[in-house]
C-alpha positions in Angstrom: 97.8 8.0 31.5 98.3 10.8 29.1 95.6 13.1 27.6 95.9 16.1 25.4 94.7 19.7 25.9 92.4 20.6 23.0 93.5 24.2 22.5 97.3 24.0 22.6 97.8 20.3 22.1 99.9 20.0 25.3 100.2 16.5 26.7 99.1 16.1 30.2 100.0 13.3 32.6 96.9 12.4 34.7 98.0 12.0 38.3 94.8 10.2 39.5 93.0 8.0 36.9 90.0 7.7 39.2 89.3 11.5 38.8 89.4 11.1 35.0 86.9 8.3 34.8 84.5 9.7 37.5 81.7 11.5 35.7 81.0 13.7 38.8 84.5 15.2 38.7 84.5 18.3 36.4 88.3 18.6 36.6 91.4 16.5 37.1 94.8 16.9 38.6 97.7 16.5 36.2 101.1 17.7 35.0 102.0 19.2 31.6 104.6 17.2 29.8 107.0 20.0 28.8 110.7 19.2 28.5 112.5 16.8 30.9 111.7 18.7 34.1 108.7 17.5 36.1 106.1 20.2 36.0 103.9 21.2 39.0 100.5 19.5 39.4 97.6 21.7 38.4 93.9 21.4 37.7 92.5 20.9 34.2 88.9 21.0 33.1 87.8 17.6 31.6 85.8 19.5 29.0 89.1 20.7 27.5 90.8 17.3 27.3 90.9 14.7 24.5 93.0 11.6 24.0 96.4 12.0 22.3 94.9 10.4 19.2 92.4 13.3 18.9 89.4 11.3 20.1 87.1 12.8 22.7 86.9 11.4 26.2 84.0 8.8 26.6 80.7 10.4 27.6 80.5 8.0 30.6 83.6 9.8 32.0 82.2 13.3 31.6 78.4 13.2 31.9 76.9 12.0 35.2 73.5 11.4 33.5 74.8 9.5 30.4 72.7 6.4 31.1 69.5 8.4 31.2 70.0 10.0 27.8 
């Protein structure tokens, strides 16, 4: 799955989708999509990520208490 970094609009390939949808995880492991070479895996804060279309990530993926709000 691809997401986009809000500040520099870099595409990021998520290496573990479970991390992305787990609201208790504050960061995910992913690789920047830059050129044709495979980039090293690094951590990205979920609060800085959006979908490639520009939409925010669903609240149920980022807020552990979303059901109580």
